[in-house]
Backbone as CSV, one residue per row, in Angstrom:
resi,resn,N_x,N_y,N_z,CA_x,CA_y,CA_z,C_x,C_y,C_z
1,MET,-111.478,59.852,20.184,-110.569,59.189,19.251,-111.391,58.301,18.317
2,ASN,-111.123,58.385,17.041,-111.852,57.598,16.052,-111.220,56.247,15.776
3,ILE,-109.937,56.108,16.092,-109.276,54.813,15.913,-109.603,53.961,17.132
4,GLU,-110.091,52.751,16.880,-110.427,51.854,17.988,-109.182,51.411,18.736
5,GLY,-109.271,51.390,20.051,-108.198,50.851,20.868,-108.095,49.344,20.681
6,VAL,-107.035,48.777,21.181,-106.746,47.357,20.982,-107.855,46.463,21.541
7,LEU,-108.267,46.696,22.781,-109.295,45.846,23.391,-110.641,46.017,22.705
8,SER,-110.969,47.246,22.355,-112.216,47.519,21.649,-112.230,46.836,20.281
9,TYR,-111.102,46.888,19.584,-111.022,46.252,18.270,-111.137,44.731,18.392
10,ALA,-110.537,44.160,19.429,-110.661,42.713,19.659,-112.134,42.337,19.816
11,ARG,-112.864,43.141,20.567,-114.298,42.871,20.758,-115.081,43.063,19.456
12,SER,-114.704,44.059,18.668,-115.357,44.266,17.367,-115.204,43.038,16.482
13,LEU,-114.016,42.456,16.503,-113.790,41.243,15.710,-114.700,40.112,16.176
14,MET,-114.860,39.976,17.492,-115.731,38.925,18.028,-117.182,39.159,17.610
15,GLN,-117.608,40.418,17.603,-118.980,40.736,17.200,-119.219,40.405,15.732
16,ARG,-118.186,40.420,14.938,-118.318,40.102,13.513,-118.480,38.612,13.255
17,VAL,-117.890,37.780,14.119,-117.855,36.343,13.812,-118.722,35.470,14.714
18,ILE,-119.145,35.969,15.856,-119.939,35.153,16.780,-121.410,35.523,16.665
19,ARG,-122.234,34.496,16.490,-123.686,34.649,16.405,-124.334,33.862,17.537
20,PRO,-125.583,34.192,17.883,-126.282,33.394,18.893,-126.281,31.913,18.509
21,GLY,-125.981,31.070,19.495,-125.907,29.632,19.267,-124.506,29.130,18.986
22,ASP,-123.554,30.042,18.790,-122.170,29.651,18.497,-121.419,29.261,19.769
23,ALA,-120.213,28.753,19.570,-119.309,28.419,20.674,-118.097,29.338,20.608
24,ALA,-117.572,29.681,21.797,-116.419,30.578,21.891,-115.536,30.145,23.056
25,ILE,-114.317,30.679,23.071,-113.355,30.363,24.130,-112.740,31.652,24.665
26,ASP,-112.634,31.716,25.999,-111.829,32.753,26.646,-110.630,32.029,27.236
27,GLY,-109.481,32.214,26.631,-108.282,31.478,27.027,-107.588,32.019,28.259
28,THR,-107.986,33.205,28.702,-107.400,33.841,29.893,-108.523,34.572,30.615
29,VAL,-109.291,33.862,31.404,-110.504,34.389,32.022,-110.270,35.667,32.826
30,GLY,-109.216,35.715,33.615,-108.917,36.929,34.382,-110.065,37.349,35.272
31,ASN,-110.500,38.597,35.148,-111.599,39.107,35.970,-112.974,38.838,35.370
32,GLY,-113.016,38.164,34.216,-114.276,37.695,33.653,-114.975,38.605,32.675
33,HIS,-114.402,39.757,32.388,-115.093,40.710,31.521,-115.240,40.192,30.087
34,ASP,-114.205,39.585,29.538,-114.316,39.016,28.189,-115.205,37.778,28.192
35,THR,-115.160,36.997,29.260,-116.016,35.812,29.362,-117.479,36.243,29.323
36,LEU,-117.815,37.265,30.085,-119.183,37.794,30.096,-119.563,38.326,28.717
37,PHE,-118.671,39.070,28.099,-118.912,39.606,26.757,-119.211,38.474,25.770
38,LEU,-118.392,37.427,25.793,-118.594,36.290,24.893,-119.897,35.560,25.210
39,ALA,-120.218,35.409,26.498,-121.456,34.726,26.900,-122.687,35.461,26.375
40,LYS,-122.623,36.777,26.363,-123.738,37.557,25.819,-123.824,37.386,24.302
41,LEU,-122.681,37.316,23.636,-122.680,37.140,22.178,-123.236,35.782,21.756
42,VAL,-122.864,34.715,22.454,-123.316,33.372,22.046,-124.782,33.140,22.387
43,GLY,-125.329,33.936,23.282,-126.743,33.817,23.620,-127.056,32.567,24.416
44,GLU,-128.342,32.389,24.694,-128.756,31.290,25.577,-128.561,29.907,24.973
45,ASN,-128.426,29.811,23.656,-128.215,28.502,23.023,-126.763,28.244,22.638
46,GLY,-125.883,29.191,22.936,-124.461,29.016,22.647,-123.701,28.618,23.895
47,HIS,-122.386,28.504,23.753,-121.576,28.111,24.908,-120.184,28.731,24.833
48,VAL,-119.660,29.065,26.013,-118.311,29.607,26.153,-117.524,28.694,27.078
49,PHE,-116.283,28.434,26.702,-115.353,27.679,27.538,-114.276,28.655,27.993
50,GLY,-114.076,28.761,29.301,-113.106,29.700,29.848,-112.011,28.998,30.622
51,PHE,-110.787,29.518,30.502,-109.604,28.911,31.122,-108.828,29.939,31.932
52,ASP,-108.392,29.535,33.111,-107.456,30.330,33.896,-106.830,29.418,34.941
53,ILE,-105.542,29.606,35.207,-104.862,28.749,36.185,-105.108,29.207,37.616
54,GLN,-105.601,30.431,37.780,-105.763,30.981,39.127,-107.194,30.813,39.645
55,LYS,-107.295,30.230,40.831,-108.598,30.016,41.461,-109.344,31.338,41.644
56,GLN,-108.622,32.382,42.033,-109.218,33.706,42.224,-109.939,34.166,40.957
57,ALA,-109.322,33.969,39.805,-109.920,34.375,38.534,-111.197,33.589,38.254
58,ILE,-111.158,32.294,38.485,-112.326,31.447,38.235,-113.483,31.858,39.151
59,LEU,-113.195,32.075,40.425,-114.244,32.448,41.384,-114.852,33.809,41.058
60,GLN,-114.012,34.790,40.734,-114.506,36.124,40.372,-115.369,36.063,39.122
61,THR,-114.930,35.281,38.150,-115.665,35.174,36.895,-117.002,34.480,37.116
62,LYS,-116.992,33.414,37.883,-118.238,32.692,38.179,-119.255,33.634,38.823
63,GLU,-118.792,34.439,39.767,-119.672,35.398,40.445,-120.235,36.419,39.455
64,LEU,-119.388,36.937,38.568,-119.821,37.906,37.563,-120.852,37.290,36.617
65,LEU,-120.616,36.065,36.190,-121.537,35.388,35.274,-122.882,35.127,35.942
66,GLU,-122.850,34.714,37.202,-124.095,34.466,37.944,-124.882,35.758,38.128
67,LYS,-124.184,36.829,38.449,-124.820,38.134,38.636,-125.524,38.596,37.358
68,ASN,-124.988,38.199,36.209,-125.553,38.588,34.914,-126.426,37.502,34.289
69,ASN,-126.729,36.463,35.056,-127.628,35.379,34.621,-127.186,34.678,33.340
70,VAL,-125.874,34.473,33.187,-125.368,33.767,32.005,-124.457,32.590,32.371
71,ALA,-124.381,32.251,33.649,-123.463,31.196,34.100,-123.772,29.846,33.463
72,ASP,-125.029,29.606,33.109,-125.413,28.310,32.542,-124.868,28.082,31.135
73,ARG,-124.384,29.117,30.489,-123.848,28.958,29.129,-122.319,29.008,29.088
74,VAL,-121.695,28.894,30.266,-120.235,28.958,30.363,-119.710,27.785,31.180
75,THR,-118.652,27.153,30.674,-117.915,26.138,31.425,-116.541,26.711,31.726
76,LEU,-116.202,26.782,33.012,-114.910,27.322,33.430,-113.976,26.191,33.840
77,PHE,-112.731,26.284,33.398,-111.699,25.309,33.733,-110.578,26.015,34.483
78,GLN,-110.227,25.509,35.654,-109.052,26.038,36.352,-107.845,25.274,35.826
79,LYS,-107.502,25.596,34.592,-106.407,24.954,33.860,-105.788,25.997,32.950
80,GLY,-104.572,25.719,32.498,-103.931,26.589,31.527,-104.570,26.450,30.154
81,HIS,-104.466,27.510,29.348,-105.066,27.477,28.013,-104.416,26.448,27.095
82,GLU,-103.234,25.969,27.454,-102.589,24.930,26.641,-103.337,23.603,26.720
83,THR,-104.326,23.503,27.622,-105.121,22.272,27.747,-106.446,22.366,27.003
84,LEU,-106.677,23.436,26.270,-107.999,23.602,25.677,-108.355,22.512,24.681
85,GLY,-107.388,21.998,23.948,-107.673,20.939,22.986,-108.222,19.681,23.628
86,GLU,-107.722,19.349,24.814,-108.193,18.153,25.524,-109.372,18.452,26.442
87,SER,-109.576,19.712,26.809,-110.627,20.071,27.765,-111.970,20.370,27.099
88,VAL,-111.941,21.030,25.964,-113.178,21.339,25.241,-113.656,20.054,24.563
89,PRO,-114.927,19.681,24.759,-115.434,18.447,24.148,-115.198,18.406,22.635
90,ALA,-114.868,17.233,22.137,-114.546,17.045,20.717,-115.666,17.520,19.798
91,ALA,-116.905,17.468,20.265,-118.040,17.902,19.445,-117.934,19.378,19.049
92,PHE,-117.150,20.153,19.798,-116.989,21.581,19.505,-115.764,21.875,18.639
93,HIS,-114.907,20.886,18.427,-113.702,21.113,17.622,-114.120,21.392,16.180
94,GLY,-113.556,22.445,15.614,-113.929,22.867,14.267,-115.166,23.752,14.254
95,LYS,-115.709,24.039,15.437,-116.947,24.821,15.533,-116.819,26.045,16.445
96,ILE,-115.598,26.380,16.832,-115.373,27.563,17.665,-115.309,28.781,16.740
97,HIS,-116.200,29.736,16.956,-116.259,30.896,16.057,-115.393,32.061,16.513
98,GLY,-115.153,32.151,17.811,-114.326,33.241,18.312,-113.635,32.864,19.600
99,ALA,-112.466,33.453,19.809,-111.707,33.212,21.037,-110.946,34.477,21.393
100,MET,-110.818,34.715,22.690,-110.097,35.889,23.181,-109.069,35.463,24.214
101,PHE,-107.874,36.037,24.107,-106.808,35.849,25.096,-106.266,37.234,25.440
102,ASN,-106.107,37.515,26.718,-105.373,38.692,27.185,-104.179,38.163,27.949
103,LEU,-103.015,38.251,27.362,-101.820,37.667,27.965,-101.300,38.532,29.107
104,GLY,-100.356,37.976,29.857,-99.758,38.722,30.963,-100.213,38.177,32.292
105,TYR,-100.608,39.093,33.201,-100.995,38.694,34.551,-102.406,39.181,34.866
106,LEU,-102.982,38.590,35.902,-104.326,38.935,36.342,-104.341,40.349,36.918
107,PRO,-105.127,41.265,36.334,-105.205,42.618,36.887,-105.650,42.566,38.353
108,GLY,-104.868,43.185,39.214,-105.165,43.182,40.636,-104.726,41.919,41.349
109,GLY,-104.105,40.996,40.608,-103.669,39.725,41.194,-102.165,39.663,41.380
110,ASP,-101.669,38.464,41.527,-100.248,38.197,41.732,-99.500,38.400,40.413
111,LYS,-98.674,39.435,40.341,-97.976,39.759,39.091,-96.841,38.796,38.773
112,SER,-96.557,37.875,39.689,-95.529,36.873,39.393,-96.123,35.689,38.621
113,VAL,-97.449,35.607,38.576,-98.126,34.548,37.820,-98.500,35.137,36.466
114,VAL,-97.757,34.745,35.440,-97.944,35.313,34.103,-98.092,34.206,33.069
115,THR,-98.670,34.574,31.922,-98.720,33.623,30.819,-97.301,33.404,30.302
116,LYS,-97.066,32.236,29.741,-95.734,31.848,29.261,-95.790,31.560,27.764
117,PRO,-94.727,31.890,27.042,-94.750,31.699,25.594,-94.996,30.260,25.150
118,ASP,-94.403,29.287,25.824,-94.583,27.897,25.383,-96.036,27.457,25.469
119,THR,-96.701,27.798,26.576,-98.098,27.389,26.722,-99.007,28.216,25.813
120,THR,-98.678,29.484,25.621,-99.468,30.327,24.726,-99.371,29.826,23.291
121,ILE,-98.183,29.495,22.845,-97.996,28.981,21.480,-98.726,27.654,21.304
122,ALA,-98.652,26.785,22.301,-99.388,25.511,22.236,-100.888,25.778,22.117
123,ALA,-101.391,26.739,22.887,-102.816,27.072,22.844,-103.207,27.649,21.482
124,ILE,-102.370,28.516,20.925,-102.650,29.094,19.603,-102.783,27.983,18.571
125,ASP,-101.830,27.076,18.552,-101.851,25.997,17.561,-103.082,25.110,17.713
126,GLN,-103.426,24.774,18.949,-104.619,23.954,19.184,-105.875,24.702,18.748
127,LEU,-105.927,25.966,19.084,-107.121,26.750,18.792,-107.325,26.953,17.299
128,ILE,-106.266,27.154,16.556,-106.404,27.297,15.104,-107.085,26.060,14.528
129,GLU,-106.718,24.895,15.022,-107.353,23.650,14.567,-108.820,23.577,14.988
130,MET,-109.161,24.176,16.118,-110.521,24.098,16.657,-111.463,25.149,16.088
131,LEU,-110.906,26.200,15.469,-111.745,27.258,14.913,-112.553,26.763,13.722
132,ALA,-113.764,27.294,13.597,-114.554,27.098,12.393,-113.903,27.917,11.276
133,LYS,-114.186,27.577,10.044,-113.686,28.376,8.926,-114.204,29.807,9.090
134,GLY,-113.296,30.778,9.031,-113.656,32.177,9.236,-113.643,32.599,10.697
135,GLY,-113.413,31.646,11.602,-113.343,31.956,13.027,-112.079,32.740,13.353
136,ILE,-112.126,33.494,14.446,-111.011,34.380,14.806,-110.596,34.190,16.260
137,LEU,-109.285,34.139,16.466,-108.675,34.240,17.791,-108.116,35.651,17.905
138,ALA,-108.601,36.411,18.887,-108.093,37.756,19.168,-107.216,37.663,20.406
139,LEU,-105.915,37.857,20.217,-104.932,37.666,21.281,-104.237,38.994,21.565
140,VAL,-104.400,39.510,22.781,-103.789,40.788,23.153,-102.529,40.517,23.964
141,ILE,-101.430,41.103,23.509,-100.119,40.920,24.137,-99.735,42.206,24.867
142,TYR,-99.257,42.039,26.099,-98.836,43.163,26.935,-97.322,43.085,27.151
143,PRO,-96.533,43.750,26.296,-95.072,43.640,26.400,-94.429,44.636,27.362
144,GLY,-95.210,45.312,28.187,-94.677,46.343,29.069,-93.956,45.834,30.298
145,HIS,-93.911,44.522,30.493,-93.138,43.942,31.602,-92.179,42.916,31.008
146,GLU,-91.155,42.543,31.753,-90.075,41.712,31.210,-90.574,40.404,30.603
147,GLU,-91.422,39.687,31.334,-91.938,38.420,30.812,-92.809,38.656,29.586
148,GLY,-93.545,39.781,29.585,-94.406,40.112,28.458,-93.619,40.408,27.194
149,ALA,-92.470,41.050,27.335,-91.622,41.342,26.176,-91.067,40.051,25.585
150,TYR,-90.675,39.133,26.449,-90.171,37.832,25.984,-91.290,37.053,25.293
151,GLU,-92.478,37.065,25.891,-93.610,36.359,25.287,-93.957,36.980,23.935
152,ARG,-93.937,38.310,23.856,-94.192,39.003,22.590,-93.268,38.488,21.495
153,ASP,-91.981,38.457,21.788,-90.998,38.047,20.783,-91.242,36.622,20.304
154,ARG,-91.480,35.730,21.227,-91.691,34.317,20.877,-93.001,34.106,20.107
155,VAL,-94.066,34.745,20.565,-95.370,34.578,19.916,-95.353,35.205,18.522
156,LEU,-94.746,36.383,18.384,-94.650,37.012,17.060,-93.860,36.142,16.088
157,GLU,-92.745,35.609,16.536,-91.936,34.744,15.675,-92.745,33.533,15.220
158,HIS,-93.476,32.943,16.130,-94.307,31.782,15.791,-95.409,32.177,14.801
159,ALA,-96.082,33.296,15.080,-97.190,33.738,14.232,-96.726,34.031,12.809
160,LYS,-95.547,34.626,12.669,-95.015,34.953,11.342,-94.763,33.708,10.503
161,ASN,-94.561,32.585,11.151,-94.236,31.355,10.436,-95.421,30.420,10.238
162,LEU,-96.621,30.850,10.615,-97.797,30.016,10.391,-98.128,29.984,8.900
163,ASP,-98.650,28.872,8.442,-98.968,28.652,7.032,-100.069,29.615,6.571
164,GLN,-99.718,30.513,5.659,-100.676,31.515,5.200,-101.818,30.925,4.384
165,THR,-101.703,29.681,3.956,-102.826,29.051,3.259,-103.872,28.535,4.247
166,LYS,-103.524,28.495,5.538,-104.450,27.990,6.563,-104.971,29.070,7.500
167,VAL,-104.180,30.138,7.670,-104.559,31.165,8.642,-103.991,32.525,8.237
168,ASN,-104.813,33.565,8.402,-104.343,34.944,8.264,-103.991,35.443,9.654
169,VAL,-102.905,36.204,9.776,-102.533,36.787,11.066,-102.366,38.294,10.877
170,LEU,-103.133,39.056,11.649,-103.101,40.511,11.613,-102.485,41.030,12.900
171,GLN,-101.597,42.028,12.787,-101.069,42.715,13.970,-101.674,44.113,13.991
172,TYR,-102.261,44.496,15.132,-102.949,45.778,15.263,-102.521,46.445,16.563
173,GLY,-102.023,47.662,16.462,-101.636,48.369,17.678,-101.041,49.725,17.361
174,PHE,-100.930,50.521,18.390,-100.370,51.861,18.259,-98.848,51.797,18.343
175,ILE,-98.170,52.451,17.413,-96.709,52.358,17.361,-95.999,53.595,17.904
176,ASN,-96.754,54.642,18.253,-96.102,55.854,18.765,-96.445,56.124,20.233
177,GLN,-96.807,55.081,20.973,-97.083,55.236,22.401,-95.918,54.704,23.217
178,LYS,-95.701,55.326,24.368,-94.581,54.951,25.236,-94.885,53.697,26.047
179,ASN,-93.830,53.133,26.617,-93.913,52.017,27.562,-94.466,50.728,26.959
180,ASN,-94.113,50.454,25.714,-94.497,49.194,25.080,-95.986,48.900,25.222
181,PRO,-96.836,49.637,24.515,-98.280,49.449,24.664,-98.725,48.061,24.189
182,PRO,-99.874,47.604,24.690,-100.392,46.315,24.231,-100.754,46.389,22.752
183,PHE,-100.761,45.234,22.114,-101.199,45.151,20.726,-101.941,43.841,20.526
184,LEU,-102.651,43.776,19.416,-103.498,42.628,19.104,-102.893,41.807,17.977
185,LEU,-102.930,40.495,18.141,-102.722,39.579,17.026,-104.059,38.894,16.795
186,ALA,-104.570,38.978,15.584,-105.822,38.314,15.232,-105.506,37.203,14.243
187,PHE,-105.922,35.996,14.581,-105.699,34.809,13.757,-107.049,34.414,13.163
188,GLU,-107.156,34.430,11.834,-108.405,34.056,11.168,-108.189,32.763,10.392
189,LYS,-108.986,31.754,10.709,-108.850,30.464,10.018,-109.462,30.549,8.632
190,LYS,-108.694,30.067,7.650,-109.184,30.064,6.265,-109.989,28.811,6.000
């Protein structure tokens, strides 16, 4: 297939905006794959801040980062992404070049623990303020479960009403696939 899938495209966007020495955020650490990807992009002089409410996610990610010798460039918080504005040191505000969120539940984890629209919207708003000019938040929404469909509706409504003089919002996804496939919202700070 020549058209990039949603997750692949999210990573492509990060590769465009993150350089060695930059700072990035993983708002939903999960199994750590995006955290590791971001840690490799920022290089040994950059830093990644990762958030997840589940201890299992933090422990798995820490192990993955240590195995790949990049743990020293990542700070993990066992907190919701709605706390990123207060958790990330002020020195990094306005200097975040890329951020990734995969909404929904932890793959292989407790499916009753899901991201919520109110906290996701709070995190989006905080992150837009924290992004460097030209920085991008790549947010993947999984509407294939009941809570995910509700979160999709709320997040889309919020995104449509963001000030276009401050942020561009792109929606990217396949529209002819069954079972409510995931899609990407990319927020680029102007």
